[in-house]
TORBAKE-721178 format. One record per residue (C-alpha): residue in one letter; x, y, z. Coordinates in steps of 0.05 Angstrom, whole numbers, plus 5000, padded with zeros to 4 digits. Layout:
N
AXYZ ...
END
This chain:
94
M227954952349 D223554402326 L221854032384 L216253682357 R220653302304 L225553132359 S220152892404 N221152172367 L228452282373 E231051762435 I237551932454 R238951212476 Q240251162394 V245051672385 C248751352445 Y247950682411 F251751042347 L256551442376 M258250722415 V259250282336 V263751032328 E268250882381 C268450172382 E271050332305 N265150202272 S264749472303 F257749332324 S258648652351 R264049062400 A259549612422 A253849092430 E259748752468 R261449392505 L253149532517 H252148972545 I245748792487 E246148402428 Q248648502357 P242048492326 P238248902375 L243249442361 S242849502288 Q235449552307 R235950042330 I241450402290 R237050162221 A230550632264 L235051202274 E236851242197 K230251022190 R227551682234 L235352092196 K231951952130 V240051822114 E244851232113 L249751412170 F254050742158 N256250422095 R254549662110 R256549482035 R264449532058 R267449072106 P271049442149 V263049732160 Q264950502149 L261851192160 T258351552109 A259052222086 A252552322132 G253751852180 Q260452372180 A256152982177 F251452692250 L258152442286 D261653062283 S255453492311 V252852982349 R258752912396 P258153682423 A251053582433 I251552982481 A257153282522 Q251653852533 I246253352549 E251453122604 Q254153802626 A246353982624 I245453372677 S251153542732 Q248454232725 A242854042752 Q245453612792 R249254142838 A244454632842 
END
């Protein structure tokens, strides 16, 4: 595990990505649900893409769609976030 490489990755950005996907790739609906403005949400997703060095969403098409990299990231990150949630619950019960 490369902890140094992961240390710059923010869980918040990953959660924002998941919220956009959950809102059917709608940045505006995701921003509403997150109680933030849409431009900062887009900026955070762009920062995540820059950090990962991939484009997660194809913004040139309407509606916005996940790229192949975005789908691959989604498929891997969902169980990872679920494991983090489980670890928190286990720590709280201990």
